[in-house]
C-alpha positions as CSV (number, residue, x, y, z in Angstrom):
1,X,36.7,129.5,-59.1
2,X,39.2,126.7,-59.4
3,X,40.1,124.2,-56.6
4,X,43.7,124.2,-55.6
5,X,45.7,121.0,-54.9
6,X,49.2,120.7,-53.4
7,X,51.5,119.7,-56.2
8,X,54.8,117.9,-56.2
9,X,56.2,120.3,-58.9
10,X,56.7,124.0,-59.0
11,X,53.8,125.2,-61.2
12,X,51.2,128.0,-61.2
13,X,48.1,128.9,-63.1
14,X,48.4,131.8,-65.5
15,X,45.9,132.8,-68.1
16,X,44.4,129.3,-68.5
17,X,47.7,127.5,-68.8
18,X,50.1,125.8,-66.4
19,X,53.6,127.3,-66.2
20,X,56.8,126.2,-64.5
21,X,57.8,128.8,-61.8
22,X,60.3,128.9,-59.1
23,X,58.1,130.0,-56.1
24,X,54.6,128.6,-56.5
25,X,53.5,125.7,-54.3
26,X,49.8,125.2,-55.3
27,X,48.4,123.8,-58.6
28,X,44.9,125.0,-59.6
29,X,42.9,122.4,-61.5
30,X,40.2,123.2,-63.9
31,X,37.0,121.3,-64.1
32,X,38.4,119.3,-67.1
33,X,41.4,118.1,-65.0
34,X,39.4,117.2,-61.9
35,X,38.4,113.8,-63.4
36,X,42.0,112.9,-64.4
37,X,44.8,112.1,-62.0
38,X,47.4,114.7,-61.0
39,X,50.1,112.5,-62.6
40,X,48.5,113.1,-66.0
41,X,48.7,116.8,-65.5
42,X,52.3,116.7,-64.2
43,X,53.6,114.5,-67.0
44,X,53.5,117.4,-69.4
45,X,56.8,118.2,-71.2
46,X,57.2,121.7,-69.7
47,X,56.7,120.7,-66.1
48,X,59.8,120.3,-63.9
49,X,60.3,116.8,-62.6
50,X,60.7,117.4,-58.9
51,X,62.5,114.2,-58.0
52,X,65.2,115.0,-60.6
53,X,65.8,118.6,-59.6
54,X,69.5,119.5,-59.7
55,X,71.3,118.9,-56.4
56,X,73.4,121.6,-55.0
57,X,77.0,121.3,-53.8
58,X,77.8,118.2,-55.9
59,X,81.2,118.2,-57.6
60,X,81.0,116.8,-61.1
61,X,84.4,117.9,-62.3
62,X,86.0,114.5,-61.9
63,X,83.5,112.9,-64.4
64,X,84.8,112.4,-68.0
65,X,81.4,113.5,-69.4
66,X,78.7,116.1,-68.8
67,X,75.0,115.8,-69.5
68,X,73.6,119.3,-69.5
69,X,70.0,119.9,-68.4
70,X,67.3,121.3,-70.5
71,X,66.3,125.0,-70.1
72,X,63.4,123.8,-67.9
73,X,65.8,122.0,-65.6
74,X,64.9,118.4,-66.6
75,X,67.4,115.7,-67.6
76,X,67.5,115.2,-71.4
77,X,66.6,111.5,-71.4
78,X,63.8,110.6,-73.9
79,X,62.1,107.5,-75.2
80,X,61.5,107.4,-78.9
81,X,59.6,104.9,-81.1
82,X,61.4,103.3,-84.0
83,X,59.9,102.6,-87.4
84,X,59.4,99.0,-86.7
85,X,57.5,99.7,-83.4
86,X,60.4,99.3,-81.0
87,X,61.5,101.7,-78.3
88,X,64.8,103.5,-78.0
89,X,66.0,105.5,-75.0
90,X,68.1,108.5,-76.0
91,X,70.3,110.7,-73.9
92,X,71.0,114.1,-75.4
93,X,73.1,117.2,-74.6
94,X,76.3,115.2,-73.9
95,X,79.7,117.0,-73.6
96,X,82.9,115.2,-73.1
97,X,83.5,111.4,-73.4
98,X,80.2,110.0,-74.8
99,X,81.8,106.6,-75.3
100,X,82.4,106.3,-71.6
101,X,78.8,107.4,-70.8
102,X,77.6,104.8,-73.3
103,X,79.6,102.1,-71.5
104,X,78.3,103.1,-68.1
105,X,74.7,103.3,-69.3
106,X,75.0,99.9,-71.0
107,X,76.3,98.3,-67.8
108,X,73.5,100.0,-65.8
109,X,70.7,98.8,-68.0
110,X,72.1,95.5,-69.1
111,X,72.1,96.3,-72.8
112,X,74.4,97.7,-75.5
113,X,74.4,101.5,-75.7
114,X,75.9,103.2,-78.8
115,X,76.9,106.7,-79.5
116,X,75.1,108.4,-82.4
117,X,77.0,111.3,-83.9
118,X,74.4,112.8,-86.2
119,X,74.5,116.5,-85.3
120,X,74.7,116.4,-81.6
121,X,76.3,113.6,-79.6
122,X,73.6,111.2,-78.3
123,X,73.6,107.9,-76.6
124,X,71.0,105.4,-77.7
125,X,69.9,102.3,-75.8
126,X,67.3,99.8,-77.1
127,X,64.3,99.6,-74.8
128,X,62.6,101.8,-72.2
129,X,65.2,102.7,-69.6
130,X,64.4,106.4,-69.0
131,X,63.7,106.1,-65.2
132,X,66.8,104.1,-64.5
133,X,69.0,106.5,-66.5
134,X,67.5,109.6,-64.9
135,X,67.9,108.2,-61.4
136,X,71.5,107.3,-62.2
137,X,72.3,110.8,-63.7
138,X,70.6,112.4,-60.7
139,X,72.7,110.5,-58.3
140,X,75.8,111.7,-60.1
141,X,74.7,115.3,-59.7
């Protein structure tokens, strides 16, 4: 009953919801989704970002920090809104030398990154820099 479209992400249709799977290659779209673009459907939080899937056979033991991926396999880089309407890019799930990571991210994006130690270690950078940071972290492994 639903048309199928080749997807750039590993998802499948199950009981009226989209779910991230390891094997599926087709994405069924309901009649409500046919008018919208496929990017809108794939931008959901629980969908794996195909271009940032973990690379195999990459040695990250020589790095002074480690950024662990989320349970769905995505990189933990998020853009949050501040109270005054600004945007802040946050990197979560950091283990090791967060100060070194903040320095590298600051040089990469041309801004000042700082380490926030409330609860978990996070690196905060003023502005929207999620794509640059994700590409850089993906290139590291």
